[in-house]
C-alpha positions, 0 to 999 in steps of 0.5 A: 831723653824718653821717647814721648808716647804719642808719636803722632801729637810730636810730629804735629807739634813738630809740623807746627813750628816748622810752619812758623819758622818758615812763614813768620821767623825766616820770611822776616829775616829774608826780608830784611837781610836776604838771609834765612839761617835761624838760631837756637835760642833760649827755649827754642829758635829764632832769628839772629838779631839784625837791623831795621832801619837801625833798630835790633830787631829779633824773632823768637819762639819760645817752647809755644810763644812768639817773641818779637824783640824791637828796639827796647820793646819785647812783645809775647804772645802764645801761638795760635795760627801763621796768621796771628804770629805774623800780625803780632810781628807785624809783617806779611806771613809767607816763607822765602818761596824764591829761595827753596821750594817751601817744606810747609803749606802757608795755611795763615787761619788754620790752628796751629797743633802745639803741645806744650810738652812736645814743644819742650822736648823739641826745644831742649834737642835743639839746645842739646845739639847746639851745645854738642856743635859747639864743643865738636867745632872747639875740640876738633878745631873746625876752623872752618865751621860757621855758626850752628844754623837752623835751616828753615827748609829742613828745620834742623840745625847744623854745621858745615866743616870740611866737607861734611855736614854735622846736624840734629834733626827733629824728625822728618818724613823718614825719621819720625822722631829726632836724630843726630846725624853726619853727612859727608858730601861723599858718604862711604859705603854702609857699615856699622857707623855709616848706617843711612845712604846719607852718611850716619844717624844716632836717634834720640833715646834716654840718657842721651847727653851732650857728651854721648852727641859730641863723641857721635859727631867726633866719630864721623868726623 
């Protein structure tokens, strides 16, 4: 991993993708299933496959494209605005505000600020995290761990096992760059490993691989 030269471009890309996750993907999933948890999908993130009147359906973001899979058809379009993405999906935009306080504003006609290189970096980040969380659950025999989900309110990929959350954030207000985290429900005192008020964090950097991510999660476990 190499930290992007232009941090502001990464942040703008992340915020635009976050808005799509809330106001298009989670919006559609919630209206049909009552659930909001998304998944890491090839080259990005998306809904799990769900049924609409007996027809399988899935929405996903692949780098800077929206992919709508409905029945036997696949429709791909470049992301430009929330309104255009919602129209391509055949839905009204607007996140599940009755479930949680939405993290991104609904601005349907505002152009999305998507840099292809940074969108690829973030999709690769979610792929790395998904692989690491799967390996952690298998190696540590976390039988109570569910599927790693990408929660639209925080836009992070995480799973819960025991009394701790293990996950990967693409960045937030306190951490502009992506980071891994372990968040015990009762955080221990700060030390070399437990370096955050919520638990422990490991920032991305050069040469971060799945094995290092698994080792970090396992140490926290």
